[in-house]
C-alpha positions as a printed Julia matrix, in Angstrom:
354×3 Matrix{Float64}:
  98.72  140.32  104.37
  96.94  138.01  102.11
  97.6   136.4    98.5
  94.75  136.24   96.11
  94.23  133.74   93.54
  91.04  132.23   91.56
  92.39  128.94   92.21
  94.97  127.7    94.69
  96.68  124.29   94.38
  98.06  122.96   97.48
 100.73  120.03   96.44
 103.92  120.56   93.75
 104.12  116.91   92.88
 102.64  115.08   89.65
  99.04  115.88   90.5
  99.83  119.39   91.46
 102.17  120.1    88.17
  99.1   118.22   86.03
  96.58  120.67   87.47
  98.74  123.44   86.72
  99.27  122.33   83.4
  95.85  122.59   82.53
  95.08  126.0    84.42
  97.78  127.7    82.6
  96.36  126.23   79.39
  92.88  127.41   80.41
  94.28  131.18   81.44
  93.03  130.71   84.95
  94.82  133.08   87.79
  96.39  130.38   89.84
  99.26  129.42   91.91
 100.93  126.28   93.69
 102.22  125.95   97.2
 104.35  123.18   98.19
 106.07  122.35  101.26
 109.42  120.88   99.86
 112.58  123.12   99.25
 112.84  121.06   95.56
 110.73  119.54   92.83
 109.78  116.02   92.29
 107.2   115.16   94.8
 107.25  111.98   96.49
 109.63  110.62   94.07
 112.48  112.28   95.48
 112.23  110.47   98.76
 111.97  107.04   97.06
 114.58  104.2    97.68
 116.92  104.58   94.7
 116.28  101.16   92.92
 112.2   102.45   92.91
 110.89  101.87   89.13
 107.63  102.95   87.58
 105.71   99.95   86.39
 105.36  101.3    82.78
 107.61  102.54   80.24
 108.86  106.24   80.33
 106.2   106.68   77.07
 103.08  105.4    78.96
 104.12  107.41   82.17
 103.95  111.04   81.01
 102.11  114.21   82.39
 100.28  116.18   80.24
 102.12  118.34   77.4
 105.42  116.76   77.63
 106.24  112.75   77.08
 108.72  111.62   79.62
 112.1   111.1    77.91
 113.09  107.49   77.78
 115.98  106.2    80.49
 119.08  104.86   78.51
 119.23  100.65   79.6
 116.28  100.94   81.43
 112.79  100.07   80.3
 111.1   101.0    83.67
 112.37  104.41   84.41
 114.1   104.96   87.92
 112.74  107.62   90.68
 115.57  109.31   89.88
 114.34  109.45   86.61
 110.92  110.61   87.53
 112.47  113.42   90.04
 114.18  115.1    86.98
 111.34  114.94   84.54
 108.85  116.32   87.33
 111.71  119.01   87.91
 112.15  119.87   84.19
 108.54  119.78   83.49
 107.74  122.58   86.3
 110.73  124.81   84.65
 109.26  123.81   81.17
 105.68  125.06   81.51
 107.04  127.98   84.32
 104.41  126.98   86.51
 104.21  129.15   89.47
 105.22  126.98   92.39
 105.75  128.45   95.54
 108.36  126.24   97.5
 108.7   125.54  101.1
 105.24  126.64  102.15
 103.26  123.9   104.06
  99.67  124.7   104.24
  98.08  124.26  107.78
  94.53  125.07  107.64
  91.85  125.4   104.79
  88.49  127.52  106.4
  85.84  128.68  104.36
  85.31  132.48  104.63
  81.97  134.25  103.4
  82.47  133.22   99.31
  86.0   132.31   99.51
  88.26  129.82  100.86
  91.4   130.71  103.22
  94.48  128.75  103.21
  96.68  129.27  106.03
 100.44  128.66  105.48
 103.68  128.96  107.4
 104.51  131.63  105.05
 101.32  133.71  104.85
  97.37  133.51  104.04
  96.35  132.6   100.54
  92.35  133.5    99.72
  91.01  131.48   96.79
  87.55  130.74   95.17
  88.65  127.25   94.63
  91.21  124.83   96.47
  92.73  122.13   94.68
  94.03  119.55   97.32
  97.1   117.43   95.73
  99.41  116.71   98.79
  99.57  112.64   97.74
  99.89  110.48  100.79
 104.31  109.98  101.11
 103.95  111.91  104.42
 101.86  109.57  106.09
 103.31  106.04  106.03
 100.67  103.61  107.91
 101.91  100.75  109.9
  99.16   98.26  111.17
  99.13   97.61  115.14
 100.18   93.78  115.94
 100.98   92.54  119.68
 104.39   92.69  120.74
 105.51   95.71  118.39
 106.66   97.58  121.53
 108.78   94.32  122.82
 110.65   93.38  119.69
 114.28   94.08  120.13
 115.05   94.49  116.38
 114.52   96.92  113.98
 111.31   98.24  112.64
 110.91  100.48  109.62
 108.54  101.68  107.02
 109.14  101.64  103.17
 109.73  105.68  103.42
 112.61  105.02  105.23
 114.05  102.0   102.98
 116.98  103.37  101.06
 118.8   100.07   99.98
 119.69   96.51  100.89
 123.17   97.0   101.8
 122.32   97.77  105.37
 120.52   94.23  105.77
 123.79   92.17  104.75
 123.59   88.81  106.61
 120.45   89.81  108.53
 117.3    87.95  108.91
 114.53   90.12  107.6
 110.9    90.0   107.45
 109.21   91.95  104.77
 105.07   92.56  105.61
 102.79   93.64  102.84
 101.37   92.24   99.91
 101.94   94.95   97.05
 104.27   96.14   94.8
 106.55   97.85   97.24
 106.8    94.68   99.13
 107.46   92.54   96.17
 110.14   95.02   94.7
 111.8    95.39   98.2
 112.03   91.71   99.17
 113.26   91.38   95.77
 116.68   93.0    96.46
 116.83   92.55  100.04
 116.65   88.69   99.47
 119.94   89.22   97.33
 122.0    89.85  100.63
 119.98   88.53  103.51
 117.7    85.61  104.64
 114.01   86.74  103.69
 110.65   85.82  105.13
 107.68   87.3   102.98
 104.43   87.89  104.96
 100.91   88.6   103.56
  97.85   89.63  104.64
  96.07   88.02  101.47
  98.16   85.44   99.03
  99.95   87.91   96.68
  98.52   88.01   93.05
 101.14   88.74   90.37
 100.37   90.17   87.22
 101.73   87.96   83.81
 104.89   88.98   82.79
 104.0    90.87   79.82
 101.65   92.94   81.56
 102.54   96.58   82.9
 100.94   99.71   84.21
  99.37  100.42   80.73
  97.11   97.63   80.87
  96.29   98.48   84.33
  95.56  102.09   83.58
  92.93  100.57   80.62
  91.5    98.35   83.44
  90.76  100.74   85.71
  89.17  103.31   82.56
  87.08  100.38   81.9
  86.3    99.52   85.37
  84.97  103.03   85.68
  83.16  103.4    82.26
  81.24  100.12   83.3
  79.94  101.71   86.76
  79.42  104.81   85.09
  76.67  102.78   82.7
  75.37  100.51   85.31
  76.82   97.48   83.37
  79.11   94.49   85.28
  83.01   95.12   84.37
  83.02   92.12   82.22
  86.59   90.72   81.89
  88.92   93.37   83.5
  88.97   91.92   86.98
  91.16   89.96   88.75
  94.35   90.35   86.83
  96.55   90.82   89.85
  98.23   93.52   91.88
 101.99   92.92   91.52
 103.73   94.14   88.39
 106.49   92.01   87.7
 108.96   94.25   86.77
 112.64   92.72   86.15
 114.18   92.65   89.7
 110.96   91.35   90.79
 111.22   88.25   88.06
 114.4    87.28   88.9
 113.54   87.24   92.51
 110.79   85.01   91.57
 112.85   83.18   89.64
 115.14   82.15   92.08
 112.5    80.92   94.6
 112.58   84.22   96.76
 109.06   85.26   96.59
 107.09   82.45   98.5
 104.9    84.13  100.52
 103.99   82.93  104.26
 100.43   84.12  105.85
 100.45   86.9   108.16
 102.0    86.37  111.63
  99.8    87.12  114.88
 102.31   89.04  116.71
 106.06   89.93  117.24
 108.31   88.45  120.25
 111.5    89.79  121.41
 113.34   87.81  118.74
 111.26   87.51  116.04
 107.61   86.93  114.98
 104.73   84.21  115.78
 101.7    82.32  114.65
  98.64   81.64  115.81
  99.75   77.79  115.74
 102.82   78.55  117.87
 105.35   78.58  115.08
 108.19   81.59  115.67
 110.8    82.53  113.29
 113.59   84.76  114.51
 114.21   88.35  112.9
 116.35   90.94  112.95
 114.52   93.72  111.02
 110.94   93.89  109.94
 110.18   96.33  106.95
 106.7    97.05  106.91
 105.59   97.69  103.15
 101.92   98.24  104.3
 100.9   101.67  102.39
 100.14  105.33  103.28
  96.93  107.31  104.05
  95.96  110.36  102.63
  97.63  113.58  104.16
  94.68  115.76  104.58
  95.26  117.27  107.74
  95.11  120.85  106.13
  91.34  120.0   105.55
  90.31  119.42  109.02
  88.91  122.85  109.83
  86.37  122.59  107.15
  84.98  119.36  108.51
  84.0   117.83  105.51
  81.85  114.41  105.66
  83.43  111.24  105.18
  82.6   107.79  103.03
  84.28  104.62  104.07
  87.23  106.51  105.52
  87.57  108.95  102.98
  86.23  112.79  102.75
  82.95  111.98  100.46
  83.76  113.1    97.0
  81.83  113.05   93.65
  84.98  112.45   91.62
  87.07  115.11   92.41
  84.54  117.23   93.83
  84.1   117.5    97.87
  80.3   116.81   98.52
  80.01  118.93  101.28
  82.01  121.82   99.81
  82.35  121.94   96.01
  85.05  124.47   96.31
  87.52  122.19   97.61
  88.8   119.52   95.04
  90.72  116.56   95.61
  93.07  115.41   92.89
  95.91  112.4    92.92
  94.76  110.29   96.07
  93.71  107.01   94.04
  90.7   106.02   92.7
  88.18  107.51   94.76
  88.98  110.87   93.49
  89.59  109.97   89.55
  90.65  106.87   87.76
  94.29  105.97   88.67
  94.42  109.24   89.74
  97.61  108.41   91.97
  99.68  107.28   88.84
 101.31  110.07   86.24
  99.36  109.55   83.35
  96.16  109.05   85.23
  96.46  112.14   87.27
  97.03  114.08   83.96
  93.92  112.72   82.74
  91.88  113.55   85.88
  93.46  116.95   86.43
  92.23  117.85   82.72
  88.59  116.98   83.68
  88.89  118.91   87.08
  89.61  121.9    85.13
  87.23  121.5    82.28
  84.64  121.29   85.31
  86.21  124.34   86.96
  85.86  126.36   83.49
  81.96  125.49   83.45
  81.54  126.58   86.73
  83.14  130.19   86.01
  81.19  130.36   82.87
  78.34  129.9    84.85
  79.06  132.44   87.32
  79.76  134.98   85.11
  76.74  134.22   83.15
C-alpha cells in the first residue's frame, strides 16, 4: 500500500523539523520520514564536547527559543539533541522514525518515494537529509600503507584514546580546530591545512556569521558588491579553541603530500612520525535517494533556484548549505529558509486551486 500526503519531508533533523513547523502552521497535509530511531538529527552522533557557535537564544528553530544551558555560553551537542527532541514533541510533528528513503521517482503528476517501510506519494517532496552520513576523506598517496590509525570526524568521540600519541589533524575548519584543541591536551599534535586557517575575532560568533551571509545574499539579489561583509574568517573562537590558541597549540602547517608507513611527508622531503591521522575534511550532501530523478547538476550540486530543483519544481532541498538557502545548514538559517519554502508552496497550491 502507498500512503499519500501533499508534502513529504525526508529527514527529521533540524531542517526537517523547521519545515514541519511551518507546514503544520499553514495547515498542509504532510508527514516526515527519518531513518534514525530517535530525534536529534546529526547532533546525536557528534562528539561529547561539540559546541554550537552561537549562544542558545541565537540558535533556535521557529516558534520556541532554545533554553540556555547552565554554565555553557555555547551549548553542547547533547543540549541541542534534547532541544530538538522536545521541539518535535512540543509541536506534535508527524515524524515516522526508522524509515529510510531509498528512491524518489516522478510518477505522472505525483512523486513516489520508496522506503524500506513502504511507499509514499506526494505532490511535493522536501529533501532535508543533511550531510552527516556522507563523510568526505580526500585521496592522498600512501593512505593504504600507513600503519597507524585513520579516522574521520564522524568517528571521533573524545581525546582520551589518543593520550601519549602523535596525532595529525587535517582540516582548516571549525571541527578541526575544536578537535585539535582538546586532543592537544593529551597528545603531541600536528595541524595541517590546505590553506592558512582564518580565525574570527574573539568577539564574533555565529550570530555575526549569519548576518554576514544574509548581507551577501541581499547584495547578490540586488546586483551590488557585498562591501564590508567578506574576509572575516572561518573558525569561531569558542572557549576551548581560545585556550588552545593561547597555549600555542593552534599553529598550522601546509598540507603534506603523502602518507608513509610511519607518518606523513612533504614535497621537500621532510617527514614526521604519526600514530593517528584525524581527517576533519567535511561532508557531502546525502542525496542518493534522489538519483532516480536524474536531476541536473551545477558545480557538483543539484541545480537549484533557492530550494527548488531546477529540473523538477516538486523537489525541494533544505538545509544543505548556502546553495539551498542562506546559512540553511544552521539552526536559525534552516528556520528562515523553511519559512520561505513553505510560503512558496502555499502560493503554488493557491495557483493550482485557482
